[in-house]
N, C-alpha and C positions, 0 to 999 in steps of 0.2 A: 504493500499500500504505499509506503514512504517513497519507493523508487518511482511510482506513478507520478507522485506530486512533484518530485524533482523534474521529471520527465516534461510534465505539462508547464513547469515554469520556465524550463530551458527552450522548448520549441519555439515559443513567441519571441523570445529574445534573439534566437538565431535567425528567424525570418526577418526581423527588423534589421539586424545587422547585414543580412545578406542583401536586402532591398537597398539600403543605404549605401553600400559600396560599389555603386556602378563606376565602371572606368570613365575616365575623362574624355576619350575618344568618342564615347557614344553622343556627346553634346553636339549639337548642329553648329557647323562653322570650324571644328576643330578637327584636324587631320592628326594622325600620329607623328608625322613628320613635324608639325607644327608644334605639337606638345614637347617633342624632344628637344627642339630648338629653342623653346622657351618663349617663342613668338605668341603675342596676344592676338586674339581674333579681331579683325576690324569688322565693325556692325554694317549690315547691309544698308544702304541708303534708300530711303523712300522718297520718291520724287512726288511732287504735287501734280494732280491732274487738272486739266483746263476744263472749267465748268462756266456756264452762262448764269449769271445772276439776274433775275427778273427784276424789272424797275420797282414793282410793288410786292414788297416781300410778304406781307399779311395785311389784310384789311383791318384788322383790330390787333394791336399790339397789347401785351400784358407783362407783368413783373410778378414772378414768384418769390417771395422773401419769408425769411423767419425773423421774428422780432425778439431782441434781447430781452430777457427778464433780469434786470440790474439786481445785484444782491444775491441773486440764485446761481448755483453752478451750471444751469443749462437755460435754454431759450423758452419760451412759450410753446407748448405742444399744439399741434394741429386742432383748431377749434376752441382752444383755451381762451384766446382773446375775444372771441364772440361770447362766449359763455360768461366770463367774468368782465365784460367791457365797463360797466358802471361800478364795479367793486372798487373799493379803497385799498390801495397797497401800502402797508405801513413802512415798508423798506425804503420805497422812494418817495413817499409823501403825497402822492396824488392817485387819481383813479387810473386803471389800465387804459382807459380812453385817451387820457391826457399823455400818458407814457408813449403809447403807440403814435399819437401825433406828434410829439417831440422826434420820435425816430424817423417819420415820414418827412419831417421838416429836414433833417439831417441828409436824408436820401435826396431830396429836393435840392439842397445846397451842393451835393455832389454831382448833380447833373441829371438826375432822373425826373423827367416831365411828365405830367398828368396828361392824358389824353393825345 
């Protein structure tokens, strides 16, 4: 019974070691001669393709954003701003609506335009 437990503990370890020890020659872009010479592989270059850009990208433009929840380790989660819009936040000293309005004003100052 004790031998079976040792065997069952050893087999996963051997499988992990065996899978993790793949030779470097199997990596794309490396040949055995490049590995022996110590050369580093050069990355393949991706060239841009020519595309035509339409004059009207979208009839209606929008912006998706998250609002910071100052004084907390994370932002407002989806729907929380709407749910707590008129609630008073003791940390910032005003309502959630006023906090979001301040952040929207800052976005407008950075160049985000409405409509």
